[in-house]
Residue frames relative to the residue before (quaternion, step in Angstrom):
aa qw qx qy qz dx dy dz
M 1.0000 0.0000 0.0000 0.0000 0.00 0.00 0.00
T 0.0466 -0.7863 0.6160 -0.0116 3.53 -1.02 0.92
V 0.1815 -0.7676 0.6061 0.1027 3.57 -1.05 0.79
G 0.2097 0.7725 -0.5804 0.1498 3.57 -0.92 0.92
N 0.8483 0.0579 -0.0791 0.5203 3.58 -0.97 0.88
G 0.6888 -0.4959 0.2795 0.4489 3.57 1.00 0.82
M 0.6435 0.4845 -0.3325 0.4905 3.59 1.23 0.37
I 0.2677 -0.7364 0.6008 0.1585 3.54 -1.21 0.65
F 0.1200 -0.7602 0.6368 0.0458 3.53 -0.96 0.98
A 0.0127 0.8119 -0.5812 0.0533 3.59 -0.53 1.15
G 0.1992 -0.7999 0.5600 0.0833 3.56 -0.74 1.10
T 0.2393 -0.7517 0.5984 0.1395 3.54 -1.24 0.56
S 0.6492 -0.5550 0.3541 0.3808 3.58 -1.17 0.47
P 0.6557 0.4944 -0.3504 0.4504 3.68 1.00 -0.51
G 0.6313 -0.5817 0.3251 0.3967 3.62 1.24 0.08
R 0.5226 0.6175 -0.4250 0.4062 3.57 1.18 0.39
L 0.1724 -0.7679 0.6124 0.0754 3.56 -1.10 0.79
Y 0.1585 -0.7905 0.5882 0.0640 3.59 -0.74 1.10
V 0.1399 -0.7952 0.5883 0.0434 3.56 -0.96 0.93
S 0.0161 0.7797 -0.6243 0.0459 3.57 -0.87 1.05
K 0.2800 -0.7504 0.5772 0.1593 3.57 -1.18 0.61
A 0.4788 -0.6673 0.4957 0.2823 3.55 -1.01 0.87
T 0.1654 -0.7608 0.6204 0.0944 3.55 -1.15 0.74
D 0.4911 -0.6550 0.4740 0.3243 3.58 -1.24 0.04
T 0.5401 0.5970 -0.4220 0.4169 3.59 1.20 0.38
E 0.4590 -0.7070 0.4747 0.2534 3.54 -0.93 0.92
S 0.6521 0.5366 -0.3226 0.4274 3.60 1.05 -0.69
D 0.7831 0.0829 -0.0428 0.6149 3.61 1.15 -0.58
P 0.1230 -0.8690 0.4742 0.0694 3.60 0.36 1.23
F 0.7844 0.2035 -0.1276 0.5719 3.62 1.20 -0.37
T 0.2148 -0.7526 0.6112 0.1174 3.54 -1.08 0.82
Y 0.4253 -0.6977 0.5196 0.2498 3.56 -0.80 1.05
L 0.2082 -0.7933 0.5623 0.1053 3.59 -0.86 0.95
T 0.7654 -0.2658 0.2321 0.5382 3.58 0.64 -1.08
S 0.2312 -0.7198 0.6164 0.2203 3.52 -1.34 0.00
L 0.2099 -0.7521 0.6153 0.1085 3.52 -1.17 0.72
E 0.1582 -0.7984 0.5764 0.0732 3.56 -1.01 0.77
G 0.3714 -0.7293 0.5338 0.2129 3.55 -0.88 0.97
C 0.3608 -0.7063 0.5583 0.2433 3.56 -1.15 0.55
H 0.7736 -0.3873 0.2330 0.4442 3.59 -1.25 0.03
S 0.6725 0.4967 -0.3056 0.4557 3.61 1.12 -0.48
G 0.5677 -0.6170 0.3726 0.3978 3.60 1.28 -0.03
E 0.4855 0.6567 -0.4411 0.3720 3.59 1.25 0.07
V 0.3248 -0.7004 0.5932 0.2283 3.56 -1.16 0.57
T 0.1200 -0.8175 0.5626 0.0281 3.57 -0.75 1.09
């Protein structure tokens, strides 16, 4: 997991990367933005 520019990037072992952005609300501190999935060559698409 890496944090940068108010965003969290979290990777999973199957090769998926989840991206969330920090908000200023206490009830929902992060908003899901997108997920990226790597292909067999290890590239992130």
